[in-house]
N, C-alpha and C positions, 0 to 999 in steps of 0.2 A: 553609503550608510543612511539610514533613515533617522531623522530627528525625533526625539521623544514626543514633540507636539504633533507630528504627523501620524502617530500610532493611535488608532481609535481605542476607546475604553474597552470595548468588548474583547479586542485581542490582548490588551494588557491584562486583563482579568483572567483570561484563558491560560495565558503563558505562566502567570502567578500560581496556578494550581500545578505544582510540581508532581509529576508521576513517581510512583514507586518503580525502582529499576530492579528487575529480577532475572533470574537465569534458570533455564531448563537445560536438558540434555537429550540430544537425539543423534544417534549413530556415533556415539563417543565424542561429539562436539558440543561446545557451549552454545546455547541459543539465548541471547539477550533479548528481553522485552520490557516495555513500559506498561504500567497498569494504573488505571483511574477507577475510582468508585468503591463500592462496598463489596468485599468478598462475599460470595454467597448470592449475589444478585444475577439475573439472567445474563449469560455471557455474550460478548460481542468482541470479535476478532477483526482487527483492521491490518490488511496487508498492503505494504508499499510496492512501488513499481521497481523495475530493474535499475541497479545503481543508486537506488534511494535508501530510505531507512525509516525507522519508527518515528523519528522526530517530525516527519512530514504530517503527522497527526496531532502534534503538541496542541494545536489551537482548536481542534475539533473533539479530541478525546474527553476532555472535562465536561463539554457541553452534552455529550452523549452518555455521560456517567450517572445522570440523574436517575435513569431507569435500568442501568446495565453496570455490570463489571466490564470494563473496556480494556482490552489488552492490545498492544501493537508490537508483534515481534520484529526484530532484525533477522530476516531470513540469513542462514549461514553465508559467509562472503560479503555481507552487508553491515553497515553500522558497527555496533559494538559486539557483534556475534563472531565466533571463530572463522578463520579461513581454512579451507580444505583443498586437497589436491584436485578435486573435481566436484561438479555441482549437478548431478542428475536432478531432473525436476521432481522426480518421485521422492528423492531425499528432502526436498524443501516441504513436501507433504508431511514428512516425518517431523520436520521442525515445527509445523503448525500443530500436529497431533500431540507433540510433547508439551507444548505450552498449554493446550487444552487440558491435558492430564494434570500438569503442574498446578493449574487453577481449580482443578476439580469441576470443570464445566459440564453441565447436563445439556448437550445439544445446543451449542451456541450458534449464532448467526456469524457468517463470515462476510466481510466487505473487502473486495480485492481490486486494486486499481491497476490498470494496464497489465504488466507482467503479473502483478498480484492477483488480477482476475484469472489468468491462466492457473495459477497456483491454487486459487480457491476451488476451481472446477476440478483440477486433478485430486485435490483433497476430497471433494465430494465423491469422485469416482472410486477412490481408493478407500476411503473411510465414510461410506454414506451413513452409517448408523450413529457416527459422532455428531452429526450436524442437523440443525433444524432447517436452515435455508442459506442461500447465497445472494449477495447483491454485488454485481459486477459493474465496474465503472469504466465506461469507454475503453474497454479491452477489445481490439480487433481480433477476435477469436479465429478468424479464417487464415491468418497470417502471423509471423512472429511479431511480438511487441516491438514497437519502433525503437525503444532504447537499446534492444539487443542488437539490431542491425547497425546501428550508429556506433555504439560503445564497442562492439566486437572489434573494430579497428584499433582499439586502444589496449590490445593485449600486453604491450610492453609495461614494465613497472610504472605505476602512476608517478607524475612528476611531483618533485619537492619544491614548494615556493619558499622563499627566505623569510617572509612575514605572513602572519594571519591576514592582514589587509590585502597583500598581493594575492593571496589564494582567493579570497572572497570576490575579487574583481573578475575571477576566472570561472565562477560558478555559471553553468548553463543547464537548461533543462532540454530534454530531447523528447519531442520536437521543442524548439524555442517557442516561447509564449510571452509575447510583448506585453500583453495586458496583465501580467502577474502583478499582485500587490507588493510593493517593494519591502514593506515591513515583514511580510511572510516570508519572502525570498531571503531576507537577511537573516531571519532566524533559522530557516531550513538550511542555508549555506553554512552558517556557523556550526550547526549540529552535524554537517557532512564531513568535517575535517578533523583531523587528530594531529597532535605534534609528534614529530619524529626528529632523529638527529638531523641538524641542518635547516629545520623549518617546519612546514606543515604540508600535509598530503591528504588526499581523499580516503575516506574509510573503506570504500568498497574494493573488493579483489577484482582486478580486471579479468581474471579467468572465469567469473560467473557468467561471461557472455560467450564462451567457447562452446562449439559443437551443439547448436541449437537446431531444431527443426519443428515446424508447426505441426499440430495434431488436429487436422481439420474435422475429424469425426468424433472429437472428444465428447461434444455436447450429447450425441446419440447415445452415450453410455451413462449419462447423468440421471440419477433418480432422485436428487434432492431438489426441492423447489428453489427457483432462482429468478431474480429480477434484474434486468439489464437497465442501467442508466446511461443514456447517450448524451454526451455533450454537444450542444448545438454547433460548436465551432471545434469539435474534437476530430478524432481519426475514423469514426464509425458513420458511415452515411446512413440515411434512413432505410435504403433498400438492404444494406449490409445487416442492419439491426433486425428488419423483418425476416431475413433469411436466418439469422441466428435464433430468433424466436421460434421459427417453425422446426428447427433442428432439435430443440429440446423435447424430449418425449412427453413432458407435462405441459408444454407451452411455456414460454418465458415472457412476461409482461415487459413493455418497454416504457421507460419514464424519460421524458425529455428534460434536459437541464438548460434552460434559455440562457444564451449569451456566454456559455462556459466554454473554456478551451479544453484540450485533453487533460490538462492537470487542474481539475476544477477546484481542489482544495487550495490552489495558489492564486486563482483569479476570481472565483466566485465561492468563497468558503461558506458564507451564510446561506446562500441559495442550496449549496450542497448539504449543509447541516439540516436545513428544513426538509429537503428531499429524503434524506436518510431517516429523520425522525418519522416522516409519514409512512415510508415503506416499513420501517421497523414496527410501527403501530399496527400495520396490515398483517405483518409476520406474526406479531404476538397474539392477534385475535384469532389467526387461522391455526395456531399450533395448539 
């Protein structure tokens, strides 16, 4: 646990801005999402990675809301959204489209991290007229997202821990990232848990990681402009990033995020924030 004196002022201020908690519906299932900013402002959709949730954006959403209406969905099977018998990726696109419709967005920008990067591109392929552009964060698009491979082995019901503190000590990212900021990890871990009979357990449904296969040629079908943000210490090599860039029919600019691991919002959140603001400024001027 992080002491209050170790938490910087910028983080305390960000977390103090409580999001609106709202619901949409897709394919008969509830899709929970967090929202910051003024309704009617240009839309920005933040997509989490596999096994994660909308709370991974709690310390960045308020800072991005000055120029945007920012929403962060819990994809079904994650966070506070409904669990379902199965999770086809294309139905996660419907989750995103439902949130866009609920907010009345006119061609928002989607930011997708890891598995969320896959889903952002699926959404762009399936619903190109809904979107202005995409920003993909360190998603290895030529292979399944890393959290899918690791967490697929946990298809048994998630473990119940007797106390909240016991559960918090078991929180891990996939891949593990030793340089993550402890106060960010503490917040994200707490938002990852729900109370059940007998203790606490993780919010995500283990079945979200069943029956996955990569779609290596997905970028070839994308007509929505996209930018790829590569973490220096992440999962995408410079060569892989160049290959992905050339696969996009429009070309996909690559932005390097120095000193960041795969989960940049956990170890380099301010650098990620500055990068997103810069790319969003470019997107706004080009649209």
